[in-house]
C-alpha angles and dihedrals in degrees: 000000000000119000095241091056096059107050109310094080086150085085095055108135095210091053093051093048096047106033112132142128088285103041119107118282102254102196145358128189118199121194102214100186141359092220118109134170093211130069103207110188095228096048114117097194121210136302112268092243089057098045123116133048132305116239115235092243089055092050092049091048092052092049091047093050094054093040088065084067091050097260109206105184132029130184127195116205141144142130088328110330095203087068090060106102096214099046097117092048091050091050093049091048091053092049105034103032103028101032096229108168103195115052118175137181129198108213141163088232095236099117124101114286088231090059093051088052089053089052091052090049090050092055112281111140102161122056125181116193128185115239112173101160142037100216133054098240095054092036091057089048092052089051090058100271099301106156112229095010094118093054091053092049093048093050091050091050091053093050099041094046088066092054109041145354107304127177128179124220114219111194111193120212134171087272096051104033093099090053095053098108093044092050092050093050091046092051091048091053090054089066100245120165093231146347122233105206120190140149120243116260087245092053109038104167139140114255110212096175089074088085088078094065114113110264092227090061093049093047091050093062117051096190091050090048092050092054098040090053088056093049093049090050090055096256120136123222090239134047142067117238126213089253095054124092109280096204125085111226093168090074089068095068106011129071142183120201130192126165108335095329139089119216134198091251142334093265092053089050094048092049093055099257121159119264122249090233147302122307107272141138091268097055093121093057089052091050092051091052090048089052092052094050102037127092108196095199092055091051109084093208094054095040093053103033111028108124124241094244091054091047091050090050094050091047089051094051091046090051093052092049092050089052090054092048091051092050091051095047 
């Protein structure tokens, strides 16, 4: 199966060729709540003006607004989305009333297994779970010192990986960098579909020891392979170079929403960037205008934190548009 079909749909060729002000909305991420039962050391939390919890009518309105532009993928996150009391209703609304086919959640994996099964039954078919350690003592520490948390998360990963598409997010910090290869092997043995490896924003470094990972493990996980190849070629997960495209095309058909605001992307939101505007029926027009006026390389948040997959996508779109310009000239 191609990489863009199993979670990195940012790399979809058709999307890159056809993105415009009228193309389908590819993705929306809604932060449902700022509450979380973990205290991960690398977590930045939310801006104060975005804190709190979305009402269910607001969530449904947001989904409905983007569905009018044929929204294809939606992700519910937080905080911890399983603490949001209306999560199942939001999922069912996205699936049953708006026809969204890919419904994802980003979770710490600490909820009851029974509840995750209910989420799958309601329509979730893409689950991303954080896994930042390969042993219980350090795993509990990364969760904020909750004794037994790591064991619960690991058991849920094992069970859910047999039922739907599950990826684990491995955020590497100064404390976990030396465990990177062990964490990857451990995650692979749990049966996950893929492993999303990235360095924390506070610790953006190249990780040469990844070359020691067994090739069979790397080949089994396309997203992991994509990122490891970058690391081994001296490319960091984050950061726009002077030679990269300096325009953000993702903002045209991708959105991140927290509180009453819509942001260029989830990274921009997490790093404290200003929103494009308030949630409203004309959000897409505002996003198009932001795209036209914004230079990503001049923006310190984008230049430092933009992810490799987003950079590759923007470079790809830019390349296609230059080809069209050359053909027309």
